[in-house]
C-alpha positions in Angstrom: 136.9 36.6 142.3 135.8 37.7 138.8 132.2 37.9 137.9 131.2 38.1 134.2 128.2 40.3 133.6 128.1 40.1 129.8 127.1 37.6 127.2 129.5 34.6 126.8 129.9 34.3 123.1 131.4 30.8 123.1 128.7 29.3 125.3 126.9 26.3 123.8 124.2 26.2 126.5 121.8 28.3 128.3 120.2 27.7 131.7 116.8 28.4 133.1 116.0 28.4 136.8 112.5 29.1 138.2 110.0 28.2 140.9 107.4 26.4 138.8 106.7 23.0 137.2 107.8 20.8 134.4 105.1 19.7 132.0 104.7 18.0 128.7 104.4 20.0 125.5 100.9 18.6 125.0 99.8 20.0 128.4 101.0 23.5 127.4 99.6 23.3 123.8 96.2 22.5 125.3 96.2 25.6 127.4 93.9 28.4 126.2 96.6 30.9 127.2 99.4 29.5 124.9 99.9 31.2 121.6 101.5 28.6 119.3 102.3 31.3 116.7 104.2 33.4 119.1 105.4 30.5 121.2 104.6 32.3 124.5 102.0 32.8 127.1 99.4 35.4 126.4 97.3 37.9 128.3 97.7 38.2 132.1 100.1 35.2 132.2 102.7 36.8 129.9 105.0 37.4 132.9 105.5 33.7 133.5 108.6 32.3 131.9 108.7 29.3 129.7 111.7 27.2 128.8 111.8 24.1 126.7 114.1 21.4 125.4 113.4 18.3 123.3 111.8 16.5 126.2 109.9 18.9 128.4 108.6 22.4 129.1 109.3 24.3 132.3 107.0 27.1 133.3 107.4 29.5 136.3 109.1 32.5 137.7 112.7 33.0 138.9 112.9 33.8 142.6 114.3 37.2 141.7 110.8 38.1 140.4 109.4 38.1 143.9 107.8 41.3 145.1 109.5 43.0 148.0 106.2 43.2 149.9 105.5 39.5 149.8 107.0 36.6 151.7 108.6 33.7 150.0 105.5 31.6 150.8 103.3 34.2 149.2 105.5 34.2 146.1 105.3 30.4 145.8 101.5 30.5 146.2 101.2 33.2 143.6 103.3 31.3 141.1 101.4 28.0 141.7 98.1 29.7 141.3 99.0 31.3 138.0 100.4 28.1 136.6 97.3 26.2 137.6 95.1 28.8 135.9 97.2 28.4 132.7 97.1 24.6 132.8 93.5 24.4 134.0 94.4 21.7 136.5 96.4 21.3 139.8 100.2 21.5 139.5 103.0 20.4 141.7 105.6 23.2 141.9 109.2 23.3 143.1 112.5 24.8 142.0 113.1 23.6 138.4 116.2 24.0 136.3 116.6 23.4 132.6 119.8 23.5 130.6 119.4 23.8 126.8 122.4 22.9 124.7 122.8 24.4 121.2 
């Protein structure tokens, strides 16, 4: 089996897979940690990843960002806690994927 490790130049899409939540653009824009000029999270939340298409925004962390010293349950709790601090409200978290077509 061949595995491609480089950039695929003829690709017209990109994928985004995280443990996190899908929210509206309005919810994210109302967050005090969202910098509209830079289009990214600021401060201590900068490590969370944000992906967006025309319809929704996905925020979270890929499973590969788990710390070797934490269990998967601890990873999920850490991500959920950070997302709730960004949004300022409770959030339902799960695995979320987003494919953006160019």
